[in-house]
ROTORMI-368069 format. One record per residue (C-alpha): residue in three letters; x, y, z. Coordinates in Angstrom, 2 decimals. Layout:
+---------+---------+---------+---------+
! residuo !    east !   north !      up !
+---------+---------+---------+---------+
!     ALA !       X !       Y !       Z !
...
+---------+---------+---------+---------+
# end
This chain:
+---------+---------+---------+---------+
! residuo !    east !   north !      up !
+---------+---------+---------+---------+
!     MET !    0.00 !    0.00 !    0.00 !
!     HIS !    1.06 !    3.55 !   -0.71 !
!     ASN !    0.36 !    6.62 !    1.38 !
!     TYR !   -1.67 !    8.51 !   -1.23 !
!     LYS !   -1.52 !   11.76 !    0.74 !
!     GLU !    2.22 !   11.90 !    0.11 !
!     LEU !    1.89 !   11.35 !   -3.64 !
!     LYS !    2.48 !   14.50 !   -5.72 !
!     ILE !    0.00 !   13.24 !   -8.31 !
!     TRP !   -2.73 !   13.12 !   -5.67 !
!     GLN !   -1.82 !   16.54 !   -4.28 !
!     LYS !   -1.73 !   18.18 !   -7.71 !
!     SER !   -4.96 !   16.53 !   -8.80 !
!     ARG !   -6.70 !   18.03 !   -5.74 !
!     GLU !   -5.54 !   21.47 !   -6.90 !
!     ILE !   -7.09 !   20.84 !  -10.31 !
!     VAL !  -10.39 !   19.94 !   -8.64 !
!     LYS !  -10.41 !   23.37 !   -7.00 !
!     ASP !   -9.51 !   25.05 !  -10.30 !
!     VAL !  -12.30 !   23.30 !  -12.20 !
!     TYR !  -14.89 !   24.02 !   -9.53 !
!     ALA !  -13.89 !   27.69 !   -9.60 !
!     LEU !  -14.26 !   27.76 !  -13.40 !
!     THR !  -17.69 !   26.16 !  -13.32 !
!     THR !  -19.14 !   28.78 !  -10.97 !
!     LYS !  -19.53 !   31.10 !  -13.94 !
!     PHE !  -21.19 !   28.56 !  -16.23 !
!     PRO !  -24.82 !   29.16 !  -17.14 !
!     ALA !  -27.38 !   27.78 !  -14.67 !
!     LYS !  -28.86 !   25.67 !  -17.46 !
!     GLU !  -25.63 !   23.62 !  -17.41 !
!     GLN !  -25.91 !   22.68 !  -13.73 !
!     PHE !  -27.04 !   19.16 !  -14.63 !
!     GLY !  -25.15 !   19.09 !  -17.93 !
!     ILE !  -21.51 !   19.81 !  -18.57 !
!     THR !  -20.95 !   21.35 !  -15.12 !
!     SER !  -22.02 !   18.17 !  -13.38 !
!     GLN !  -20.14 !   15.91 !  -15.80 !
!     LEU !  -16.94 !   17.96 !  -15.57 !
!     CYS !  -17.04 !   18.07 !  -11.77 !
!     ARG !  -17.61 !   14.31 !  -11.51 !
!     ALA !  -14.76 !   13.60 !  -13.91 !
!     VAL !  -12.27 !   15.89 !  -12.17 !
!     VAL !  -13.14 !   14.48 !   -8.73 !
!     SER !  -12.54 !   11.01 !  -10.15 !
!     ILE !   -8.84 !   11.75 !  -10.67 !
!     PRO !   -7.68 !   12.07 !   -7.03 !
!     SER !  -10.36 !    9.61 !   -5.90 !
!     ASN !   -9.03 !    6.83 !   -8.12 !
!     ILE !   -5.44 !    7.57 !   -7.14 !
!     ALA !   -6.41 !    7.24 !   -3.48 !
!     GLU !   -8.49 !    4.11 !   -4.04 !
!     GLY !   -5.69 !    2.46 !   -6.00 !
!     ALA !   -3.14 !    3.35 !   -3.33 !
!     GLY !   -5.25 !    1.47 !   -0.82 !
!     ARG !   -5.33 !   -1.73 !   -2.86 !
!     GLU !   -3.19 !   -4.70 !   -1.97 !
!     SER !   -1.18 !   -5.08 !   -5.16 !
!     GLU !    0.77 !   -2.88 !   -7.51 !
!     LYS !   -1.27 !   -4.34 !  -10.38 !
!     GLU !   -4.50 !   -3.11 !   -8.79 !
!     PHE !   -2.94 !    0.28 !   -8.10 !
!     ALA !   -1.84 !    0.52 !  -11.75 !
!     HIS !   -5.41 !   -0.25 !  -12.82 !
!     PHE !   -6.81 !    2.63 !  -10.74 !
!     LEU !   -4.07 !    4.94 !  -12.02 !
!     ALA !   -5.19 !    4.08 !  -15.55 !
!     ILE !   -8.76 !    5.00 !  -14.59 !
!     ALA !   -7.51 !    8.29 !  -13.07 !
!     ASN !   -5.64 !    9.05 !  -16.28 !
!     GLY !   -8.73 !    8.27 !  -18.33 !
!     SER !  -10.65 !   10.75 !  -16.20 !
!     ALA !   -7.93 !   13.34 !  -16.81 !
!     PHE !   -8.38 !   12.92 !  -20.56 !
!     GLU !  -12.14 !   13.17 !  -20.10 !
!     VAL !  -11.68 !   16.44 !  -18.22 !
!     GLU !   -9.38 !   17.72 !  -20.94 !
!     THR !  -12.01 !   17.01 !  -23.61 !
!     GLN !  -14.77 !   18.62 !  -21.57 !
!     LEU !  -12.66 !   21.73 !  -21.06 !
!     TYR !  -12.26 !   22.03 !  -24.83 !
!     LEU !  -16.04 !   21.74 !  -25.12 !
!     CYS !  -16.48 !   24.47 !  -22.52 !
!     PHE !  -14.19 !   26.67 !  -24.58 !
!     ASP !  -16.15 !   25.82 !  -27.74 !
!     LEU !  -19.34 !   26.84 !  -25.92 !
!     ASN !  -17.70 !   30.12 !  -24.80 !
!     TYR !  -17.97 !   29.19 !  -21.11 !
!     ILE !  -14.23 !   29.69 !  -20.60 !
!     SER !  -11.66 !   31.89 !  -22.32 !
!     GLU !   -8.65 !   30.67 !  -24.27 !
!     VAL !   -6.39 !   31.91 !  -21.47 !
!     GLU !   -8.39 !   29.94 !  -18.87 !
!     LEU !   -8.39 !   26.88 !  -21.12 !
!     ASN !   -4.64 !   26.94 !  -21.69 !
!     GLU !   -3.88 !   27.55 !  -18.01 !
!     ILE !   -5.88 !   24.55 !  -16.82 !
!     LEU !   -4.80 !   22.34 !  -19.73 !
!     LYS !   -1.16 !   22.74 !  -18.67 !
!     LYS !   -2.06 !   21.39 !  -15.24 !
!     ILE !   -4.19 !   18.54 !  -16.59 !
!     GLN !   -1.50 !   17.49 !  -19.06 !
!     GLU !    1.09 !   17.55 !  -16.29 !
!     ILE !   -1.10 !   15.18 !  -14.25 !
!     GLN !   -1.53 !   12.92 !  -17.27 !
!     ARG !    2.24 !   12.66 !  -17.71 !
!     MET !    2.86 !   12.17 !  -13.98 !
!     VAL !    0.25 !    9.42 !  -13.68 !
!     TYR !    1.55 !    7.68 !  -16.79 !
!     ARG !    5.16 !    7.77 !  -15.55 !
!     PHE !    4.21 !    6.63 !  -12.05 !
!     ARG !    2.17 !    3.78 !  -13.47 !
!     GLN !    5.16 !    2.69 !  -15.57 !
!     GLN !    7.35 !    2.60 !  -12.44 !
!     LEU !    5.09 !    0.18 !  -10.59 !
!     LYS !    6.26 !   -3.40 !  -10.64 !
!     ILE !    3.41 !   -5.13 !  -12.44 !
!     SER !    3.70 !   -8.78 !  -13.35 !
+---------+---------+---------+---------+
# end
């Protein structure tokens, strides 16, 4: 088992949750049960899956949950592009958060590769 609270990927993914929630506060009310809800669920899934995987008994299980977390990161990335397309966020806001999301994607991928999976 890993102490997920000490993992940089978990810590940084929590920061992204705060960033996304802050962005969504200015979305139209009509999106509350649409893209706002979907985006928030997806971004929360990133640190949640890292933590859940860290609590599993094998590195193979942990790697599986890291893959899910990375999938959620790509989902968030896509949804952010959609928010930009819908004019809910600016290009500056998009690029700022994309840098953070892409950093998480790389970190999760590299960490997953380092696990000893047989």
